[in-house]
DRENMI-238176 format. One line per 3 residues: number of its first residue (from 1); their letters; for each residue x, y, z negated of C-alpha. Coordinates in nm, 2 decimals. Layout:
BEGIN
NUM> a> X:Y:Z; ...
! end
This chain:
BEGIN
1> qtr> 2.12:-3.23:-0.46; 2.03:-2.89:-0.28; 2.26:-2.61:-0.42
4> par> 2.08:-2.29:-0.53; 2.07:-2.03:-0.25; 2.35:-1.78:-0.28
7> pdt> 2.21:-1.42:-0.35; 2.21:-1.21:0.00; 2.48:-0.98:0.06
10> ael> 2.29:-0.73:0.25; 2.43:-0.42:0.19; 2.31:-0.11:-0.01
13> vda> 2.21:0.20:0.28; 2.09:0.57:0.23; 1.70:0.50:0.33
16> rel> 1.72:0.88:0.45; 1.95:0.72:0.74; 1.61:0.53:0.86
19> vpd> 1.37:0.74:0.72; 1.48:1.11:0.83; 1.18:1.26:0.71
22> liv> 1.20:1.13:0.37; 1.22:1.39:0.06; 1.46:1.24:-0.20
25> dir> 1.40:1.36:-0.55; 1.58:1.16:-0.77; 1.48:1.24:-1.10
28> yat> 1.77:1.06:-1.29; 2.00:1.28:-1.13; 1.88:1.57:-1.31
31> snn> 1.75:1.66:-1.64; 1.39:1.62:-1.55; 1.36:1.28:-1.68
34> fvg> 1.27:1.09:-1.97; 1.63:1.06:-2.10; 1.65:1.43:-2.07
37> kpv> 1.98:1.45:-1.88; 2.13:1.32:-1.59; 2.22:0.95:-1.57
40> ypa> 2.34:0.95:-1.18; 2.58:1.14:-1.08; 2.43:1.15:-0.74
43> arc> 2.09:1.19:-0.59; 2.09:0.94:-0.34; 1.81:0.66:-0.25
46> llr> 1.99:0.37:-0.16; 1.85:0.00:-0.08; 1.91:-0.29:0.08
49> rpv> 1.90:-0.26:0.45; 1.58:-0.48:0.48; 1.42:-0.30:0.22
52> aqa> 1.50:0.07:0.39; 1.39:-0.08:0.70; 1.02:-0.22:0.55
55> lae> 1.04:0.15:0.41; 1.09:0.31:0.72; 0.79:0.11:0.86
58> var> 0.57:0.28:0.59; 0.71:0.63:0.67; 0.60:0.54:1.03
61> dlr> 0.25:0.40:0.96; 0.17:0.72:0.75; 0.31:1.01:1.00
64> prg> 0.00:1.01:1.21; -0.21:1.07:0.90; 0.02:1.37:0.83
67> lrl> 0.16:1.20:0.52; 0.53:1.16:0.42; 0.71:0.99:0.16
70> kvw> 0.87:1.14:-0.16; 1.11:0.92:-0.35; 1.18:0.91:-0.73
73> dcy> 1.44:0.63:-0.76; 1.56:0.37:-0.55; 1.88:0.17:-0.67
76> rpf> 1.97:0.19:-1.02; 2.32:0.05:-1.12; 2.30:-0.24:-1.42
79> svq> 2.47:-0.01:-1.65; 2.22:0.29:-1.61; 1.96:0.03:-1.68
82> etl> 2.13:-0.06:-2.01; 2.12:0.30:-2.09; 1.75:0.33:-2.01
85> waq> 1.65:0.03:-2.24; 1.83:0.22:-2.52; 1.59:0.49:-2.49
88> vsd> 1.26:0.31:-2.42; 1.27:-0.08:-2.51; 0.94:-0.16:-2.39
91> pry> 0.94:-0.44:-2.09; 0.61:-0.29:-1.95; 0.82:0.01:-1.85
94> vak> 1.20:-0.07:-1.85; 1.30:-0.41:-1.75; 1.53:-0.54:-2.01
97> pvr> 1.91:-0.57:-1.91; 2.09:-0.90:-2.02; 2.43:-0.99:-1.94
100> khg> 2.58:-1.34:-1.99; 2.97:-1.37:-2.00; 2.98:-1.01:-1.94
103> rpa> 2.80:-0.99:-1.60; 2.43:-0.86:-1.51; 2.21:-1.18:-1.54
106> qgs> 1.87:-0.99:-1.59; 1.73:-0.69:-1.51; 1.51:-0.45:-1.30
109> khn> 1.45:-0.49:-0.94; 1.62:-0.15:-0.91; 1.96:-0.27:-1.01
112> rga> 1.89:-0.51:-0.70; 1.84:-0.24:-0.45; 1.52:-0.37:-0.39
115> avd> 1.26:-0.16:-0.58; 1.15:0.20:-0.51; 0.93:0.48:-0.73
118> ltl> 0.76:0.72:-0.48; 0.45:0.91:-0.42; 0.28:1.08:-0.11
121> vda> 0.32:1.41:0.01; 0.15:1.61:0.30; 0.29:1.74:0.63
124> sgr> 0.45:2.07:0.42; 0.57:1.85:0.15; 0.34:1.89:-0.11
127> eld> 0.26:1.61:-0.35; -0.08:1.46:-0.32; -0.27:1.43:-0.67
130> mpt> -0.19:1.12:-0.84; -0.31:0.99:-1.16; -0.01:1.09:-1.39
133> gyd> 0.34:1.24:-1.33; 0.65:1.01:-1.27; 0.75:0.81:-1.59
136> dfs> 0.41:0.84:-1.75; 0.47:0.58:-2.00; 0.11:0.52:-2.11
139> ana> -0.23:0.34:-2.00; -0.31:0.63:-1.77; -0.04:0.52:-1.53
142> hrg> -0.17:0.16:-1.49; -0.34:0.06:-1.16; -0.69:0.11:-1.19
145> akn> -0.72:0.32:-1.54; -1.05:0.42:-1.59; -1.01:0.81:-1.64
148> wta> -0.85:0.87:-1.27; -1.03:1.12:-1.09; -1.19:1.03:-0.76
151> gqa> -0.90:1.20:-0.55; -0.62:1.04:-0.75; -0.77:0.73:-0.71
154> rns> -0.81:0.73:-0.35; -0.44:0.89:-0.33; -0.33:0.59:-0.55
157> rrl> -0.52:0.37:-0.30; -0.35:0.50:0.01; -0.02:0.47:-0.11
160> eha> -0.05:0.14:-0.24; -0.23:0.01:0.10; 0.05:0.16:0.26
163> mrt> 0.31:-0.02:0.06; 0.12:-0.37:0.05; 0.07:-0.35:0.44
166> rgf> 0.46:-0.37:0.46; 0.53:-0.65:0.24; 0.59:-0.43:-0.10
169> apl> 0.45:-0.54:-0.42; 0.31:-0.28:-0.68; 0.37:-0.32:-1.03
172> pte> 0.07:-0.30:-1.22; 0.17:-0.09:-1.53; 0.29:0.19:-1.32
175> wwh> 0.13:0.32:-0.99; 0.46:0.48:-0.85; 0.66:0.15:-0.86
178> fdg> 0.71:-0.14:-0.58; 0.91:-0.43:-0.56; 1.06:-0.46:-0.18
181> psw> 1.00:-0.76:0.05; 1.21:-1.05:-0.07; 1.36:-0.87:-0.35
184> qry> 1.49:-1.24:-0.50; 1.71:-1.26:-0.25; 1.97:-0.98:-0.36
187> als> 2.16:-1.00:-0.67; 2.20:-0.75:-0.97; 2.47:-0.48:-0.91
190> dep> 2.63:-0.25:-1.09; 2.80:-0.08:-0.78; 2.83:0.30:-0.91
193> ltp> 2.61:0.58:-0.71; 2.84:0.81:-0.55; 2.81:1.14:-0.34
196> dgn> 2.71:1.11:0.05; 3.01:0.98:0.26; 3.21:0.83:-0.06
199> r> 3.06:0.46:-0.06
! end
C-alpha cells in the first residue's frame, strides 16, 4: 500500500523579502474589515516560500507595465478562521473551519499559507478600479458579474491573467482571491502572526 504524502513543511516567509515593492494593507490587522475590529496582532503577508516565489514572479511580470501588487490577506491562523466563520457562516465567502480531536482538519487555503487576497495598483500606489471593495460578500464580487463597467472588467482580467500565468487559481466568488500553486501540499496551521522579527 502507498502511504499518503506528508504535508510539505516549506517555511512561512514574509512576502516582502521576495517582493520588495509589495504594498501590504492587511485589513484584518485593522478595524477596516467586516468584523469591525482587528483580529491579527500584526500586519504581515506570510506565505509558504514557493507561493511567495510565484507571487514574486507575478510582480516581476507586472513591473514593465507600470503595475504593482497590493495584498489584503495572506497567511491566516486557523483560530482566526474560526472567528471569521462565526461572523459569516457562508462557505461561498468564508471556508468552514473544522477540528478533529482538537486539531485543524478542514479550513481555508489562507490557513495553509497558500492563498492571497490582492489587487493591482499603479506605479504610484493608486488602486486600479475594480468591481467592488475588498470582502464585498455579494454577487457583484463574483467573477464575470454582469454589472461591472468595462474598465473594472478589464482590470480584473489583467489581475487574473497575471496570477494564472504563474500558477495561481482564482476563486469564482471573489475577484481578489487566488489559491497558490500546489496549495494541497501545505498543512493547515495555527501558528500565530507576530510583529516583524518575532517569528
